[in-house]
Backbone as JSON, one array per atom type, in Angstrom:
{
  "sequence": "MKQRKTPMRLCLGCNESKDKRELIRVVKNKEGEIFIDKTGKANGRGAYICNSSDCLEKAIKAKRLSRAFSAEIPTEIYDKLREEIKNEL",
  "N": [[0.82, -1.19, 0.0], [0.46, 2.23, -0.77], [2.11, 4.79, 0.99], [0.89, 7.69, 2.57], [1.92, 11.06, 2.15], [2.92, 13.21, 4.74], [1.69, 16.44, 5.46], [3.84, 19.19, 5.84], [4.56, 22.12, 7.7], [5.86, 25.44, 8.27], [6.81, 26.82, 11.33], [6.15, 30.03, 12.62], [7.4, 31.02, 14.83], [9.67, 29.43, 15.76], [10.8, 28.69, 13.37], [10.89, 26.04, 12.43], [10.18, 23.11, 10.54], [7.23, 21.33, 10.86], [4.76, 18.76, 11.48], [1.64, 19.45, 10.03], [-0.68, 19.08, 11.54], [0.13, 19.36, 14.16], [0.42, 22.01, 14.65], [-0.85, 25.37, 15.26], [-3.2, 27.05, 13.33], [-3.47, 30.21, 11.85], [-5.58, 32.41, 10.16], [-6.1, 34.63, 7.4], [-8.74, 35.91, 5.73], [-10.43, 36.7, 2.56], [-11.93, 38.96, 3.11], [-10.39, 40.27, 4.9], [-10.47, 39.57, 7.53], [-8.99, 38.25, 10.47], [-8.36, 35.24, 12.04], [-8.37, 32.35, 14.28], [-7.99, 29.15, 13.02], [-9.42, 26.25, 13.69], [-10.1, 23.94, 12.35], [-8.38, 23.75, 10.21], [-8.97, 24.03, 7.58], [-10.12, 26.32, 6.58], [-10.85, 28.9, 4.19], [-8.41, 31.06, 2.78], [-5.37, 32.93, 3.5], [-2.93, 31.24, 5.26], [-1.09, 30.96, 8.35], [1.28, 29.46, 10.51], [1.78, 28.38, 13.91], [3.67, 26.96, 16.55], [2.58, 24.87, 19.28], [3.48, 26.15, 21.6], [4.24, 28.5, 24.16], [6.6, 29.9, 24.02], [7.31, 29.98, 21.29], [5.15, 31.46, 20.32], [5.52, 33.94, 21.63], [7.98, 34.7, 20.53], [7.2, 35.04, 17.86], [5.4, 37.15, 18.14], [7.02, 39.2, 19.17], [8.84, 39.61, 17.06], [7.09, 40.41, 15.15], [6.09, 38.63, 13.22], [3.66, 37.47, 12.41], [2.23, 39.71, 11.55], [3.8, 40.43, 9.38], [3.5, 38.17, 7.77], [0.85, 38.34, 6.99], [0.69, 40.86, 5.94], [-0.57, 42.9, 7.36], [-1.84, 44.66, 10.24], [-2.04, 42.99, 13.31], [-4.72, 42.41, 15.46], [-4.78, 42.82, 19.06], [-6.47, 41.1, 20.4], [-6.43, 38.73, 18.95], [-3.89, 37.74, 19.51], [-4.29, 37.32, 22.24], [-6.25, 35.3, 22.16], [-4.74, 33.28, 20.98], [-2.84, 32.82, 22.97], [-4.55, 31.82, 24.97], [-5.46, 29.51, 23.69], [-3.11, 28.01, 23.56], [-2.59, 27.64, 26.28], [-4.79, 26.04, 26.93], [-4.21, 23.74, 25.51], [-1.99, 22.72, 26.78]],
  "CA": [[0.0, 0.0, 0.0], [1.21, 3.47, -0.87], [1.99, 5.61, 2.18], [0.55, 9.08, 2.31], [2.89, 12.05, 2.59], [2.35, 14.11, 5.75], [1.96, 17.85, 5.13], [4.73, 19.89, 6.78], [4.44, 23.57, 7.67], [6.9, 26.14, 9.0], [6.35, 27.6, 12.48], [6.64, 31.41, 12.56], [8.18, 31.31, 16.03], [10.98, 28.76, 15.82], [11.22, 28.42, 11.99], [11.09, 24.61, 12.2], [9.11, 22.42, 9.82], [6.57, 20.33, 11.69], [3.52, 18.22, 10.94], [0.59, 20.46, 9.99], [-1.67, 18.81, 12.59], [0.7, 19.72, 15.46], [0.53, 23.46, 14.72], [-2.07, 26.18, 15.3], [-3.3, 27.82, 12.08], [-4.1, 31.52, 11.89], [-6.0, 32.66, 8.77], [-6.63, 35.93, 6.96], [-9.57, 35.62, 4.56], [-10.52, 37.75, 1.54], [-12.52, 40.17, 3.7], [-9.4, 40.88, 5.77], [-10.64, 39.08, 8.9], [-7.93, 37.37, 10.95], [-8.92, 34.39, 13.09], [-7.74, 31.04, 14.49], [-8.7, 28.1, 12.28], [-9.24, 24.98, 14.4], [-10.29, 22.83, 11.42], [-7.26, 23.7, 9.28], [-9.49, 23.99, 6.22], [-10.78, 27.58, 6.22], [-10.3, 29.59, 3.03], [-7.6, 32.24, 3.05], [-3.93, 32.79, 3.72], [-2.68, 30.65, 6.58], [0.23, 31.02, 8.98], [1.29, 28.43, 11.54], [2.59, 28.58, 15.11], [3.75, 25.79, 17.43], [1.74, 24.87, 20.47], [4.29, 26.54, 22.75], [4.18, 29.94, 24.41], [7.88, 30.49, 23.59], [7.21, 30.27, 19.85], [4.19, 32.55, 20.14], [6.14, 35.19, 22.06], [8.99, 35.06, 19.51], [6.49, 35.53, 16.67], [4.82, 38.45, 18.47], [8.12, 40.16, 19.32], [9.42, 39.9, 15.75], [5.96, 40.8, 14.3], [6.07, 37.72, 12.07], [2.29, 37.32, 11.92], [1.92, 40.94, 10.8], [4.53, 40.34, 8.12], [2.94, 37.09, 6.96], [-0.44, 38.77, 6.45], [0.81, 42.25, 5.48], [-1.61, 43.66, 8.06], [-1.66, 44.74, 11.69], [-2.79, 41.95, 14.0], [-5.35, 42.91, 16.7], [-4.28, 42.18, 20.28], [-7.37, 40.01, 20.81], [-5.97, 37.51, 18.28], [-2.78, 37.26, 20.33], [-4.87, 36.81, 23.49], [-6.89, 34.01, 21.84], [-3.66, 32.32, 20.75], [-2.29, 32.48, 24.31], [-5.56, 30.97, 25.6], [-5.44, 28.23, 22.97], [-1.9, 27.28, 23.96], [-2.79, 27.23, 27.67], [-5.76, 24.94, 26.94], [-3.58, 22.55, 24.95], [-1.03, 22.18, 27.76]],
  "C": [[0.87, 1.26, 0.0], [0.99, 4.31, 0.39], [1.76, 7.06, 1.82], [1.6, 10.02, 2.88], [2.24, 12.99, 3.61], [2.7, 15.55, 5.41], [2.78, 18.52, 6.23], [4.55, 21.39, 6.59], [5.51, 24.19, 8.55], [6.29, 26.97, 10.12], [6.96, 29.0, 12.38], [7.52, 31.76, 13.75], [9.58, 30.75, 15.96], [11.56, 28.45, 14.44], [11.57, 26.96, 11.75], [9.91, 24.05, 11.43], [8.55, 21.32, 10.7], [5.32, 19.86, 10.97], [2.42, 19.26, 11.08], [-0.4, 20.31, 11.15], [-1.18, 19.18, 13.98], [0.68, 21.24, 15.69], [-0.85, 24.12, 14.8], [-2.08, 27.05, 14.05], [-4.05, 29.12, 12.33], [-4.37, 31.91, 10.44], [-6.42, 34.11, 8.58], [-7.43, 35.64, 5.69], [-9.65, 36.82, 3.62], [-11.08, 39.06, 2.08], [-11.55, 40.88, 4.64], [-9.53, 40.47, 7.23], [-9.51, 38.13, 9.25], [-8.48, 36.57, 12.12], [-8.15, 33.08, 13.18], [-8.61, 29.99, 13.82], [-8.43, 26.76, 12.96], [-9.38, 23.78, 13.47], [-9.1, 22.66, 10.49], [-7.69, 23.72, 7.83], [-10.15, 25.29, 5.76], [-10.07, 28.22, 5.03], [-9.5, 30.8, 3.47], [-6.15, 31.89, 3.24], [-3.7, 32.29, 5.13], [-1.24, 30.83, 7.04], [0.17, 30.08, 10.18], [2.22, 28.77, 12.69], [2.53, 27.31, 15.94], [2.81, 25.96, 18.61], [2.56, 25.22, 21.7], [4.27, 28.05, 22.9], [5.48, 30.63, 23.99], [7.82, 30.89, 22.12], [6.26, 31.44, 19.59], [4.82, 33.88, 20.51], [7.22, 35.65, 21.09], [8.32, 35.66, 18.29], [5.89, 36.91, 16.93], [5.91, 39.52, 18.51], [8.69, 40.58, 17.97], [8.35, 40.33, 14.73], [5.87, 39.93, 13.05], [4.67, 37.48, 11.53], [1.88, 38.53, 11.09], [2.57, 40.9, 9.43], [3.92, 39.28, 7.2], [1.63, 37.51, 6.28], [-0.42, 40.17, 5.85], [-0.3, 43.11, 6.08], [-1.29, 43.68, 9.55], [-2.58, 43.73, 12.36], [-3.4, 42.53, 15.28], [-4.85, 42.14, 17.92], [-5.18, 41.05, 20.74], [-7.01, 38.69, 20.13], [-4.83, 36.9, 19.08], [-3.28, 36.67, 21.64], [-5.53, 35.45, 23.28], [-5.84, 32.92, 21.62], [-3.05, 31.87, 22.08], [-3.25, 31.54, 25.05], [-5.54, 29.57, 25.0], [-4.25, 27.38, 23.41], [-2.03, 26.8, 25.41], [-3.74, 26.04, 27.76], [-5.15, 23.63, 26.45], [-2.62, 21.9, 25.94], [-1.75, 21.61, 28.9]]
}
């Protein structure tokens, strides 16, 4: 049987390639809304962050999410990401 290739994505915090299912996806859709995509299938531009607070803080400090979406990220998105990481641990 042919084995399926696992999709790998780059974390914005640590710049490591990891399995897509291990990461948290943040999406910017055509309307310009930025939100956390728990399904991993929402339409729009996606950016990925590890499930660790260290990676999130690195991404925030270096403004990597803002750069990935070419837009300013609201603080409530960062708060939701912090909550999501706390819930996962």
